[in-house]
ZADO-1210 file (C-alpha; in nm, 4 decimals, padded with zeros to 6 digits):
<atoms>
<atom x="00.0000" y="00.0000" z="00.0000" code="UNK" pos="1"/>
<atom x="00.1133" y="00.3524" z="-00.0700" code="UNK" pos="2"/>
<atom x="00.2526" y="00.5358" z="00.2290" code="UNK" pos="3"/>
<atom x="00.1527" y="00.8983" z="00.2764" code="UNK" pos="4"/>
<atom x="00.3704" y="01.1566" z="00.4480" code="UNK" pos="5"/>
<atom x="00.2693" y="01.3636" z="00.7479" code="UNK" pos="6"/>
<atom x="00.2466" y="01.6713" z="00.5227" code="UNK" pos="7"/>
<atom x="-00.0055" y="01.4965" z="00.2974" code="UNK" pos="8"/>
<atom x="-00.2180" y="01.3933" z="00.5946" code="UNK" pos="9"/>
<atom x="-00.2106" y="01.7518" z="00.7238" code="UNK" pos="10"/>
<atom x="-00.3141" y="01.8839" z="00.3820" code="UNK" pos="11"/>
<atom x="-00.5994" y="01.6318" z="00.3721" code="UNK" pos="12"/>
<atom x="-00.7116" y="01.7354" z="00.7204" code="UNK" pos="13"/>
<atom x="-00.6964" y="02.1023" z="00.6227" code="UNK" pos="14"/>
<atom x="-00.9006" y="02.0346" z="00.3077" code="UNK" pos="15"/>
<atom x="-01.1653" y="01.8480" z="00.5109" code="UNK" pos="16"/>
<atom x="-01.1901" y="02.1316" z="00.7643" code="UNK" pos="17"/>
<atom x="-01.2209" y="02.3983" z="00.4915" code="UNK" pos="18"/>
<atom x="-01.4851" y="02.1906" z="00.3112" code="UNK" pos="19"/>
<atom x="-01.6853" y="02.1506" z="00.6320" code="UNK" pos="20"/>
<atom x="-01.6691" y="02.5259" z="00.6977" code="UNK" pos="21"/>
<atom x="-01.8039" y="02.6016" z="00.3496" code="UNK" pos="22"/>
<atom x="-02.0750" y="02.3342" z="00.3698" code="UNK" pos="23"/>
<atom x="-02.1924" y="02.4227" z="00.7207" code="UNK" pos="24"/>
<atom x="-02.4212" y="02.7116" z="00.6084" code="UNK" pos="25"/>
<atom x="-02.5955" y="02.4709" z="00.3689" code="UNK" pos="26"/>
<atom x="-02.6297" y="02.2131" z="00.6464" code="UNK" pos="27"/>
<atom x="-02.7678" y="02.4784" z="00.8826" code="UNK" pos="28"/>
<atom x="-03.0161" y="02.5973" z="00.6203" code="UNK" pos="29"/>
<atom x="-03.1487" y="02.2447" z="00.5637" code="UNK" pos="30"/>
<atom x="-03.1675" y="02.1531" z="00.9325" code="UNK" pos="31"/>
<atom x="-03.3419" y="02.4809" z="01.0178" code="UNK" pos="32"/>
<atom x="-03.6052" y="02.4088" z="00.7537" code="UNK" pos="33"/>
<atom x="-03.6982" y="02.0774" z="00.9220" code="UNK" pos="34"/>
<atom x="-03.6938" y="02.2000" z="01.2834" code="UNK" pos="35"/>
<atom x="-04.0007" y="02.3146" z="01.4779" code="UNK" pos="36"/>
<atom x="-03.9982" y="02.6866" z="01.5541" code="UNK" pos="37"/>
<atom x="-03.9413" y="02.6086" z="01.9229" code="UNK" pos="38"/>
<atom x="-03.6149" y="02.4297" z="01.8389" code="UNK" pos="39"/>
<atom x="-03.4877" y="02.7064" z="01.6135" code="UNK" pos="40"/>
<atom x="-03.4564" y="02.9559" z="01.8984" code="UNK" pos="41"/>
<atom x="-03.3084" y="02.7227" z="02.1596" code="UNK" pos="42"/>
<atom x="-02.9922" y="02.8322" z="02.3380" code="UNK" pos="43"/>
<atom x="-02.7383" y="02.6896" z="02.2797" code="UNK" pos="44"/>
<atom x="-02.8381" y="02.6152" z="01.9203" code="UNK" pos="45"/>
<atom x="-02.9215" y="02.2556" z="01.8302" code="UNK" pos="46"/>
<atom x="-02.6606" y="02.1431" z="01.5770" code="UNK" pos="47"/>
<atom x="-02.8427" y="01.8118" z="01.5271" code="UNK" pos="48"/>
<atom x="-03.2235" y="01.8465" z="01.5090" code="UNK" pos="49"/>
<atom x="-03.4051" y="01.6834" z="01.7981" code="UNK" pos="50"/>
<atom x="-03.7358" y="01.6692" z="01.6098" code="UNK" pos="51"/>
<atom x="-03.7650" y="01.6440" z="01.2325" code="UNK" pos="52"/>
<atom x="-04.0717" y="01.7678" z="01.0518" code="UNK" pos="53"/>
<atom x="-04.1464" y="01.8689" z="00.6946" code="UNK" pos="54"/>
<atom x="-04.4352" y="02.1058" z="00.7617" code="UNK" pos="55"/>
<atom x="-04.2571" y="02.4006" z="00.5975" code="UNK" pos="56"/>
<atom x="-04.2172" y="02.2095" z="00.2696" code="UNK" pos="57"/>
<atom x="-04.5723" y="02.0758" z="00.2778" code="UNK" pos="58"/>
<atom x="-04.7167" y="02.4195" z="00.3526" code="UNK" pos="59"/>
<atom x="-04.5267" y="02.5970" z="00.0736" code="UNK" pos="60"/>
<atom x="-04.5411" y="02.3356" z="-00.2014" code="UNK" pos="61"/>
<atom x="-04.8669" y="02.1469" z="-00.1443" code="UNK" pos="62"/>
<atom x="-05.1081" y="02.3384" z="00.0791" code="UNK" pos="63"/>
<atom x="-05.0090" y="02.6888" z="-00.0337" code="UNK" pos="64"/>
<atom x="-04.8957" y="02.6836" z="-00.3967" code="UNK" pos="65"/>
<atom x="-04.8403" y="03.0573" z="-00.4276" code="UNK" pos="66"/>
<atom x="-04.4646" y="03.0008" z="-00.4590" code="UNK" pos="67"/>
<atom x="-04.4952" y="02.7835" z="-00.7705" code="UNK" pos="68"/>
<atom x="-04.5296" y="03.0830" z="-01.0084" code="UNK" pos="69"/>
<atom x="-04.2081" y="03.2270" z="-00.8606" code="UNK" pos="70"/>
<atom x="-04.0302" y="02.8975" z="-00.9306" code="UNK" pos="71"/>
<atom x="-04.1651" y="02.8947" z="-01.2858" code="UNK" pos="72"/>
<atom x="-04.0478" y="03.2532" z="-01.3397" code="UNK" pos="73"/>
<atom x="-03.7003" y="03.1684" z="-01.2116" code="UNK" pos="74"/>
<atom x="-03.6714" y="02.8792" z="-01.4559" code="UNK" pos="75"/>
<atom x="-03.7911" y="03.0918" z="-01.7487" code="UNK" pos="76"/>
<atom x="-03.5513" y="03.3745" z="-01.6672" code="UNK" pos="77"/>
<atom x="-03.2538" y="03.1473" z="-01.5937" code="UNK" pos="78"/>
<atom x="-03.2997" y="02.9325" z="-01.9044" code="UNK" pos="79"/>
<atom x="-03.3573" y="03.2391" z="-02.1214" code="UNK" pos="80"/>
<atom x="-03.0437" y="03.4040" z="-01.9837" code="UNK" pos="81"/>
<atom x="-02.8369" y="03.0889" z="-02.0428" code="UNK" pos="82"/>
<atom x="-02.9454" y="03.0524" z="-02.4047" code="UNK" pos="83"/>
<atom x="-02.9187" y="03.4238" z="-02.4859" code="UNK" pos="84"/>
<atom x="-02.5718" y="03.4403" z="-02.3301" code="UNK" pos="85"/>
<atom x="-02.4568" y="03.1372" z="-02.5273" code="UNK" pos="86"/>
<atom x="-02.5906" y="03.2747" z="-02.8572" code="UNK" pos="87"/>
<atom x="-02.3992" y="03.6006" z="-02.8060" code="UNK" pos="88"/>
<atom x="-02.0841" y="03.4573" z="-02.6476" code="UNK" pos="89"/>
<atom x="-02.0105" y="03.1823" z="-02.9021" code="UNK" pos="90"/>
<atom x="-01.9518" y="03.4053" z="-03.2090" code="UNK" pos="91"/>
<atom x="-01.7902" y="03.6798" z="-02.9997" code="UNK" pos="92"/>
<atom x="-01.5346" y="03.4506" z="-02.8352" code="UNK" pos="93"/>
<atom x="-01.4663" y="03.2694" z="-03.1642" code="UNK" pos="94"/>
<atom x="-01.4069" y="03.5957" z="-03.3498" code="UNK" pos="95"/>
<atom x="-01.1712" y="03.7238" z="-03.0800" code="UNK" pos="96"/>
<atom x="-00.9753" y="03.3969" z="-03.0905" code="UNK" pos="97"/>
<atom x="-00.9526" y="03.3460" z="-03.4660" code="UNK" pos="98"/>
<atom x="-00.9467" y="03.6904" z="-03.6297" code="UNK" pos="99"/>
<atom x="-00.7090" y="03.9804" z="-03.5864" code="UNK" pos="100"/>
<atom x="-00.9656" y="04.2333" z="-03.4785" code="UNK" pos="101"/>
<atom x="-00.8629" y="04.5936" z="-03.4115" code="UNK" pos="102"/>
<atom x="-00.8575" y="04.6850" z="-03.0421" code="UNK" pos="103"/>
<atom x="-00.9333" y="04.3235" z="-02.9447" code="UNK" pos="104"/>
<atom x="-00.7110" y="04.3472" z="-02.6369" code="UNK" pos="105"/>
<atom x="-00.8814" y="04.6695" z="-02.5290" code="UNK" pos="106"/>
<atom x="-01.2207" y="04.5032" z="-02.5696" code="UNK" pos="107"/>
<atom x="-01.1047" y="04.2079" z="-02.3611" code="UNK" pos="108"/>
<atom x="-00.9876" y="04.4479" z="-02.0904" code="UNK" pos="109"/>
<atom x="-01.3278" y="04.6181" z="-02.0946" code="UNK" pos="110"/>
<atom x="-01.4925" y="04.2797" z="-02.0437" code="UNK" pos="111"/>
<atom x="-01.2701" y="04.2100" z="-01.7435" code="UNK" pos="112"/>
<atom x="-01.3472" y="04.5506" z="-01.5945" code="UNK" pos="113"/>
<atom x="-01.7190" y="04.4965" z="-01.6541" code="UNK" pos="114"/>
<atom x="-01.7037" y="04.1896" z="-01.4299" code="UNK" pos="115"/>
<atom x="-01.5970" y="04.4155" z="-01.1417" code="UNK" pos="116"/>
<atom x="-01.8891" y="04.6585" z="-01.1729" code="UNK" pos="117"/>
<atom x="-02.1583" y="04.5980" z="-00.9056" code="UNK" pos="118"/>
<atom x="-02.4931" y="04.4944" z="-01.0446" code="UNK" pos="119"/>
<atom x="-02.6738" y="04.7842" z="-00.8781" code="UNK" pos="120"/>
<atom x="-02.4738" y="05.0278" z="-01.0929" code="UNK" pos="121"/>
<atom x="-02.6154" y="04.8680" z="-01.4090" code="UNK" pos="122"/>
<atom x="-02.9668" y="04.8118" z="-01.2762" code="UNK" pos="123"/>
<atom x="-03.0723" y="05.1773" z="-01.2693" code="UNK" pos="124"/>
<atom x="-02.9528" y="05.2662" z="-01.6246" code="UNK" pos="125"/>
<atom x="-03.1208" y="04.9498" z="-01.7519" code="UNK" pos="126"/>
<atom x="-03.4417" y="05.0465" z="-01.5719" code="UNK" pos="127"/>
<atom x="-03.4428" y="05.3864" z="-01.7431" code="UNK" pos="128"/>
<atom x="-03.3728" y="05.2306" z="-02.0831" code="UNK" pos="129"/>
<atom x="-03.6353" y="04.9568" z="-02.0446" code="UNK" pos="130"/>
<atom x="-03.8900" y="05.2131" z="-01.9229" code="UNK" pos="131"/>
<atom x="-03.8500" y="05.4024" z="-02.2489" code="UNK" pos="132"/>
<atom x="-03.9135" y="05.0840" z="-02.4471" code="UNK" pos="133"/>
<atom x="-04.1972" y="04.9611" z="-02.2236" code="UNK" pos="134"/>
<atom x="-04.0101" y="04.6462" z="-02.1205" code="UNK" pos="135"/>
<atom x="-04.0232" y="04.6872" z="-01.7426" code="UNK" pos="136"/>
<atom x="-04.2082" y="04.4000" z="-01.5711" code="UNK" pos="137"/>
<atom x="-04.1278" y="04.1545" z="-01.8482" code="UNK" pos="138"/>
<atom x="-03.9178" y="03.8426" z="-01.8872" code="UNK" pos="139"/>
<atom x="-03.7225" y="04.0207" z="-02.1596" code="UNK" pos="140"/>
<atom x="-03.5965" y="04.2881" z="-01.9214" code="UNK" pos="141"/>
<atom x="-03.4823" y="04.0365" z="-01.6627" code="UNK" pos="142"/>
<atom x="-03.3184" y="03.8097" z="-01.9222" code="UNK" pos="143"/>
<atom x="-03.1299" y="04.0971" z="-02.0846" code="UNK" pos="144"/>
<atom x="-03.0333" y="04.2383" z="-01.7451" code="UNK" pos="145"/>
<atom x="-02.8903" y="03.9083" z="-01.6260" code="UNK" pos="146"/>
<atom x="-02.7155" y="03.8581" z="-01.9598" code="UNK" pos="147"/>
<atom x="-02.5164" y="04.1780" z="-01.9013" code="UNK" pos="148"/>
<atom x="-02.3648" y="04.0010" z="-01.6001" code="UNK" pos="149"/>
<atom x="-02.3130" y="03.6594" z="-01.7566" code="UNK" pos="150"/>
<atom x="-02.1916" y="03.7615" z="-02.1042" code="UNK" pos="151"/>
<atom x="-01.8493" y="03.9083" z="-02.0121" code="UNK" pos="152"/>
<atom x="-01.7691" y="03.6014" z="-01.8022" code="UNK" pos="153"/>
<atom x="-01.8767" y="03.3699" z="-02.0846" code="UNK" pos="154"/>
<atom x="-01.6590" y="03.5424" z="-02.3472" code="UNK" pos="155"/>
<atom x="-01.3565" y="03.5535" z="-02.1172" code="UNK" pos="156"/>
<atom x="-01.3627" y="03.1779" z="-02.0471" code="UNK" pos="157"/>
<atom x="-01.4605" y="03.0724" z="-02.4023" code="UNK" pos="158"/>
<atom x="-01.1867" y="03.2622" z="-02.5828" code="UNK" pos="159"/>
<atom x="-00.8961" y="03.0509" z="-02.4429" code="UNK" pos="160"/>
<atom x="-01.0884" y="02.7359" z="-02.5349" code="UNK" pos="161"/>
<atom x="-01.1095" y="02.8409" z="-02.9000" code="UNK" pos="162"/>
<atom x="-00.7415" y="02.9372" z="-02.8927" code="UNK" pos="163"/>
<atom x="-00.6564" y="02.5832" z="-02.7820" code="UNK" pos="164"/>
<atom x="-00.8261" y="02.4293" z="-03.0891" code="UNK" pos="165"/>
<atom x="-00.5746" y="02.3871" z="-03.3758" code="UNK" pos="166"/>
<atom x="-00.6441" y="02.6072" z="-03.6760" code="UNK" pos="167"/>
<atom x="-00.5532" y="02.3141" z="-03.8984" code="UNK" pos="168"/>
<atom x="-00.8982" y="02.1652" z="-03.8397" code="UNK" pos="169"/>
<atom x="-01.0658" y="02.4659" z="-03.9980" code="UNK" pos="170"/>
<atom x="-00.8098" y="02.4870" z="-04.2776" code="UNK" pos="171"/>
<atom x="-00.8749" y="02.1236" z="-04.3641" code="UNK" pos="172"/>
<atom x="-01.2489" y="02.1903" z="-04.3655" code="UNK" pos="173"/>
<atom x="-01.2009" y="02.4868" z="-04.6003" code="UNK" pos="174"/>
<atom x="-00.9959" y="02.2696" z="-04.8369" code="UNK" pos="175"/>
<atom x="-01.2847" y="02.0201" z="-04.8372" code="UNK" pos="176"/>
<atom x="-01.5231" y="02.2956" z="-04.9493" code="UNK" pos="177"/>
<atom x="-01.6524" y="02.4505" z="-04.6268" code="UNK" pos="178"/>
<atom x="-01.6695" y="02.8224" z="-04.5726" code="UNK" pos="179"/>
<atom x="-01.5917" y="02.9904" z="-04.2393" code="UNK" pos="180"/>
<atom x="-01.9447" y="02.9492" z="-04.1046" code="UNK" pos="181"/>
<atom x="-01.9857" y="02.5820" z="-04.1973" code="UNK" pos="182"/>
<atom x="-01.6358" y="02.5049" z="-04.0670" code="UNK" pos="183"/>
<atom x="-01.7383" y="02.6584" z="-03.7368" code="UNK" pos="184"/>
<atom x="-02.0743" y="02.4804" z="-03.7123" code="UNK" pos="185"/>
<atom x="-01.9611" y="02.1370" z="-03.8398" code="UNK" pos="186"/>
<atom x="-01.6039" y="02.1125" z="-03.7086" code="UNK" pos="187"/>
<atom x="-01.5498" y="02.3517" z="-03.4167" code="UNK" pos="188"/>
<atom x="-01.8916" y="02.3578" z="-03.2542" code="UNK" pos="189"/>
<atom x="-01.9062" y="01.9800" z="-03.1831" code="UNK" pos="190"/>
<atom x="-01.5763" y="02.0139" z="-02.9944" code="UNK" pos="191"/>
<atom x="-01.7094" y="02.2839" z="-02.7635" code="UNK" pos="192"/>
<atom x="-01.9434" y="02.0677" z="-02.5533" code="UNK" pos="193"/>
<atom x="-01.7487" y="02.1170" z="-02.2238" code="UNK" pos="194"/>
<atom x="-01.7261" y="02.4947" z="-02.2563" code="UNK" pos="195"/>
<atom x="-02.0887" y="02.5225" z="-02.3708" code="UNK" pos="196"/>
<atom x="-02.2078" y="02.3304" z="-02.0640" code="UNK" pos="197"/>
<atom x="-01.9858" y="02.5478" z="-01.8456" code="UNK" pos="198"/>
<atom x="-02.1290" y="02.8709" z="-01.9880" code="UNK" pos="199"/>
<atom x="-02.4864" y="02.7430" z="-01.9663" code="UNK" pos="200"/>
<atom x="-02.4367" y="02.6347" z="-01.6047" code="UNK" pos="201"/>
<atom x="-02.2807" y="02.9563" z="-01.4812" code="UNK" pos="202"/>
<atom x="-02.5243" y="03.1742" z="-01.6757" code="UNK" pos="203"/>
<atom x="-02.8090" y="02.9762" z="-01.5216" code="UNK" pos="204"/>
<atom x="-02.6495" y="03.0237" z="-01.1799" code="UNK" pos="205"/>
<atom x="-02.6114" y="03.4007" z="-01.2224" code="UNK" pos="206"/>
<atom x="-02.9747" y="03.4425" z="-01.3298" code="UNK" pos="207"/>
<atom x="-03.1196" y="03.1957" z="-01.0775" code="UNK" pos="208"/>
<atom x="-02.9629" y="03.3740" z="-00.7813" code="UNK" pos="209"/>
<atom x="-03.0207" y="03.7285" z="-00.9036" code="UNK" pos="210"/>
<atom x="-03.1928" y="03.9718" z="-00.6696" code="UNK" pos="211"/>
<atom x="-03.0783" y="04.3158" z="-00.7884" code="UNK" pos="212"/>
<atom x="-03.2392" y="04.3037" z="-01.1334" code="UNK" pos="213"/>
<atom x="-03.5467" y="04.1255" z="-00.9969" code="UNK" pos="214"/>
<atom x="-03.5922" y="04.4002" z="-00.7397" code="UNK" pos="215"/>
<atom x="-03.5311" y="04.6835" z="-00.9865" code="UNK" pos="216"/>
<atom x="-03.6806" y="04.5695" z="-01.3159" code="UNK" pos="217"/>
<atom x="-03.9841" y="04.3753" z="-01.1908" code="UNK" pos="218"/>
<atom x="-04.2500" y="04.5184" z="-00.9618" code="UNK" pos="219"/>
<atom x="-04.5213" y="04.2863" z="-01.0936" code="UNK" pos="220"/>
<atom x="-04.5547" y="03.9619" z="-00.8950" code="UNK" pos="221"/>
<atom x="-04.6390" y="03.7762" z="-01.2164" code="UNK" pos="222"/>
<atom x="-04.2802" y="03.7978" z="-01.3439" code="UNK" pos="223"/>
<atom x="-04.0811" y="03.8093" z="-01.0212" code="UNK" pos="224"/>
<atom x="-03.8427" y="03.5150" z="-00.9614" code="UNK" pos="225"/>
<atom x="-03.8046" y="03.2965" z="-00.6543" code="UNK" pos="226"/>
<atom x="-03.5441" y="03.5242" z="-00.4971" code="UNK" pos="227"/>
<atom x="-03.8191" y="03.7819" z="-00.4526" code="UNK" pos="228"/>
<atom x="-04.0659" y="03.5189" z="-00.3326" code="UNK" pos="229"/>
<atom x="-03.8330" y="03.4322" z="-00.0455" code="UNK" pos="230"/>
<atom x="-03.8660" y="03.7846" z="00.0918" code="UNK" pos="231"/>
<atom x="-04.2336" y="03.7159" z="00.1696" code="UNK" pos="232"/>
<atom x="-04.1250" y="03.5426" z="00.4893" code="UNK" pos="233"/>
<atom x="-03.9349" y="03.8452" z="00.6185" code="UNK" pos="234"/>
<atom x="-04.1890" y="04.0731" z="00.7844" code="UNK" pos="235"/>
<atom x="-04.1918" y="04.3870" z="00.9946" code="UNK" pos="236"/>
<atom x="-04.2618" y="04.1970" z="01.3152" code="UNK" pos="237"/>
<atom x="-04.0520" y="03.8864" z="01.2603" code="UNK" pos="238"/>
<atom x="-03.9125" y="03.6261" z="01.0237" code="UNK" pos="239"/>
<atom x="-04.0640" y="03.2854" z="00.9549" code="UNK" pos="240"/>
<atom x="-03.7325" y="03.1036" z="00.9689" code="UNK" pos="241"/>
<atom x="-03.8627" y="02.7544" z="00.8990" code="UNK" pos="242"/>
<atom x="-04.0505" y="02.8639" z="00.5853" code="UNK" pos="243"/>
<atom x="-03.7662" y="03.0909" z="00.4798" code="UNK" pos="244"/>
<atom x="-03.5067" y="02.8153" z="00.5044" code="UNK" pos="245"/>
<atom x="-03.7354" y="02.5614" z="00.3360" code="UNK" pos="246"/>
<atom x="-03.7862" y="02.7860" z="00.0331" code="UNK" pos="247"/>
<atom x="-03.4141" y="02.8722" z="00.0313" code="UNK" pos="248"/>
<atom x="-03.3368" y="02.4987" z="00.0217" code="UNK" pos="249"/>
<atom x="-03.5786" y="02.4559" z="-00.2686" code="UNK" pos="250"/>
<atom x="-03.4079" y="02.7462" z="-00.4459" code="UNK" pos="251"/>
<atom x="-03.0622" y="02.5962" z="-00.3908" code="UNK" pos="252"/>
<atom x="-03.1592" y="02.2444" z="-00.5008" code="UNK" pos="253"/>
<atom x="-03.1464" y="02.3017" z="-00.8825" code="UNK" pos="254"/>
<atom x="-02.8003" y="02.4565" z="-00.8598" code="UNK" pos="255"/>
<atom x="-02.6670" y="02.1703" z="-00.6472" code="UNK" pos="256"/>
<atom x="-02.8165" y="01.9105" z="-00.8822" code="UNK" pos="257"/>
<atom x="-02.6762" y="02.0819" z="-01.1927" code="UNK" pos="258"/>
<atom x="-02.3255" y="02.0961" z="-01.0472" code="UNK" pos="259"/>
<atom x="-02.3382" y="01.7333" z="-00.9359" code="UNK" pos="260"/>
<atom x="-02.4519" y="01.6142" z="-01.2796" code="UNK" pos="261"/>
<atom x="-02.2210" y="01.8304" z="-01.4925" code="UNK" pos="262"/>
<atom x="-01.9228" y="01.8742" z="-01.2611" code="UNK" pos="263"/>
<atom x="-01.6808" y="01.6865" z="-01.4889" code="UNK" pos="264"/>
<atom x="-01.7800" y="01.8939" z="-01.7914" code="UNK" pos="265"/>
<atom x="-01.7670" y="02.2162" z="-01.5909" code="UNK" pos="266"/>
<atom x="-01.4175" y="02.1460" z="-01.4587" code="UNK" pos="267"/>
<atom x="-01.2885" y="02.0489" z="-01.8026" code="UNK" pos="268"/>
<atom x="-01.4545" y="02.3541" z="-01.9566" code="UNK" pos="269"/>
<atom x="-01.2956" y="02.5923" z="-01.7063" code="UNK" pos="270"/>
<atom x="-00.9482" y="02.4380" z="-01.7372" code="UNK" pos="271"/>
<atom x="-00.9611" y="02.3915" z="-02.1167" code="UNK" pos="272"/>
<atom x="-00.7171" y="02.6154" z="-02.2960" code="UNK" pos="273"/>
<atom x="-00.5344" y="02.7124" z="-01.9762" code="UNK" pos="274"/>
<atom x="-00.1987" y="02.6154" z="-02.1256" code="UNK" pos="275"/>
<atom x="-00.2687" y="02.8262" z="-02.4309" code="UNK" pos="276"/>
</atoms>
């Protein structure tokens, strides 16, 4: 059997401790959602629930179905943002990787700087613009707003991937009679599955967890996402912690499932082209 050094055991222990620290808020959220209200406010706090009940889930998903439209809206907005981001990012990243565009480096720098701008600074100008076009309180406004956050990230991580693909593949396709567009769609695009899944996942994540654009661009309950529905349990005279944590767990579940299913593709998509 392989013998491990003391340093390796210490690194493993450190990794386990760091992982537990990061996962503890998720554990606390889930356990709070299945505790009775009397157990939530005990002192000292109950790390392991003494009584387990699922009343908060039953009340919010079965008895009271008012949260279901919020969940539907979140899926519509997140899926729309993912697809719209991908449609814009694919040709943009490919063009920046393959063609000698003027001021390409300056444009890439602008994209990096855009990632550092807080969302609230873009929400108000977008609200004014969408008000002029009559798009406030619509899925379109929320999808476009979330795309402004996801698009720079998508282009930045897709460009190195295209740089890592040999140009000889496209040159061979051109010799066989393809033009630039067909070479891209028939030769390059099938190779981009990892990076496409990565962009779709992170774009979905950005839109699913958005609160700034939902708060600014949507005042109509018919289009508001689940992040706004969670605020229903925070009142002037108190917070319904069991219901709040139950809905927060429901909101976190799609993201956790997506990362568990596509983690290999996401990791390979992020690391692809790193050497280039």
